C-alpha positions as CSV (number, residue, x, y, z in Angstrom):
1,M,-48.0,-28.0,23.0
2,L,-49.8,-30.9,21.4
3,S,-53.4,-31.0,20.2
4,F,-55.4,-34.0,19.1
5,H,-58.4,-34.0,16.8
6,S,-61.6,-35.5,18.1
7,H,-61.6,-38.4,15.6
8,L,-58.1,-39.7,16.6
9,K,-58.0,-43.3,17.8
10,V,-55.9,-43.6,21.0
11,F,-54.8,-46.9,22.5
12,L,-53.0,-47.1,25.8
13,A,-51.0,-50.3,26.5
14,T,-52.0,-51.2,30.1
15,D,-49.0,-53.4,30.7
16,P,-45.6,-51.9,31.1
17,C,-43.3,-51.8,28.1
18,D,-39.5,-51.6,27.8
19,L,-39.2,-48.0,26.8
20,R,-35.7,-48.6,25.5
21,A,-37.5,-49.8,22.4
22,S,-37.6,-47.4,19.6
23,F,-39.5,-47.3,16.3
24,N,-39.4,-51.0,15.4
25,G,-39.9,-52.3,18.9
26,L,-42.9,-50.1,19.7
27,W,-44.3,-50.8,16.2
28,A,-44.1,-54.5,17.0
29,A,-45.7,-54.0,20.4
30,A,-48.6,-52.2,18.8
31,Q,-49.1,-55.0,16.4
32,N,-48.4,-58.0,18.6
33,K,-49.5,-57.0,22.1
34,L,-52.3,-54.6,21.2
35,G,-53.5,-56.3,18.0
36,E,-53.6,-53.0,16.1
37,D,-52.0,-51.9,12.8
38,P,-50.1,-48.6,13.4
39,K,-50.6,-47.7,9.7
40,N,-54.3,-47.1,10.4
41,G,-53.5,-43.6,11.9
42,A,-54.0,-44.4,15.6
43,L,-51.8,-43.1,18.4
44,F,-50.3,-45.6,20.9
45,I,-49.2,-44.9,24.4
46,F,-46.7,-47.1,26.2
47,T,-45.4,-46.7,29.8
48,N,-42.6,-48.1,31.9
49,R,-43.1,-50.2,35.1
50,R,-42.8,-47.2,37.4
51,R,-45.3,-45.3,35.2
52,N,-43.3,-42.1,35.3
53,R,-42.6,-42.1,31.6
54,V,-44.7,-42.5,28.5
55,K,-43.8,-42.9,24.8
56,L,-46.3,-42.1,22.1
57,L,-46.1,-43.8,18.7
58,C,-48.0,-42.7,15.6
59,F,-47.7,-43.1,11.9
60,D,-48.5,-39.8,10.1
61,G,-48.7,-41.3,6.6
62,T,-45.1,-40.5,5.7
63,G,-43.2,-41.9,8.6
64,V,-43.3,-42.9,12.3
65,V,-43.2,-40.4,15.1
66,I,-42.2,-41.1,18.7
67,L,-42.7,-38.6,21.5
68,M,-41.6,-39.3,25.1
69,K,-42.5,-37.6,28.3
70,K,-41.0,-38.1,31.8
71,L,-42.7,-36.8,34.9
72,E,-40.4,-35.1,37.4
73,K,-42.7,-36.2,40.3
74,G,-45.4,-38.8,40.6
75,C,-46.6,-41.3,38.1
76,Y,-49.3,-41.7,35.4
77,R,-52.5,-43.3,36.6
78,W,-55.4,-44.6,34.6
79,P,-58.4,-46.8,35.4
80,Q,-59.1,-50.3,34.1
81,S,-61.4,-50.6,31.2
82,A,-65.1,-50.6,32.0
83,D,-65.1,-54.1,30.6
84,G,-62.4,-55.4,33.0
85,P,-58.7,-55.9,32.7
86,K,-57.4,-55.8,29.1
87,P,-54.0,-55.3,27.4
88,K,-55.2,-52.0,25.9
89,L,-57.5,-49.2,26.8
90,S,-59.1,-47.1,24.1
91,L,-59.0,-43.4,25.2
92,A,-60.9,-40.4,24.0
93,P,-58.4,-37.8,22.7
94,A,-59.5,-35.4,25.5
95,A,-58.6,-38.0,28.0
96,L,-55.2,-38.4,26.4
97,Q,-54.6,-34.6,26.8
98,L,-55.6,-34.8,30.5
99,L,-53.3,-37.8,31.0
100,L,-50.3,-36.0,29.5
101,D,-51.2,-33.0,31.6
102,G,-50.9,-35.1,34.8
103,V,-54.6,-35.4,35.6
104,E,-55.5,-38.7,37.2
105,L,-58.1,-40.5,35.1
106,K,-58.4,-43.2,37.8
107,D,-60.9,-41.3,39.9
108,A,-62.5,-39.5,37.0
109,G,-66.1,-40.2,37.9
110,R,-68.9,-42.8,37.8
111,R,-69.1,-43.3,34.1
112,A,-66.3,-44.3,31.8
113,W,-66.2,-41.0,30.0
114,Y,-62.4,-41.3,29.4
115,E,-62.9,-44.3,27.1
116,A,-63.5,-43.7,23.4
117,P,-66.9,-44.7,22.1
118,K,-67.0,-48.1,20.4
């Protein structure tokens, strides 16, 4: 079971990623594709084309951690950013937990509650 503190920054890469990539490849994707520095303590979510797998990347201050989850049925779904299509979506930690639990964020409601405040 994972828990995420309310101040955690979470960035979801909206474009598919080659999940064969490991530490260095995902680190480079966070820097180059998302424009973020993984050493700042954020958590990054990457998915494959079929969206049935996700990899999470974070730097805990002493090293890099990667977690992977594969859905047995279905696929992960999330909405576009309230500002239109972007290469990354900033999620609230509660939305990350719902996403990993299989709750569809796409039809979550009228306001973009799932996005982290700016």
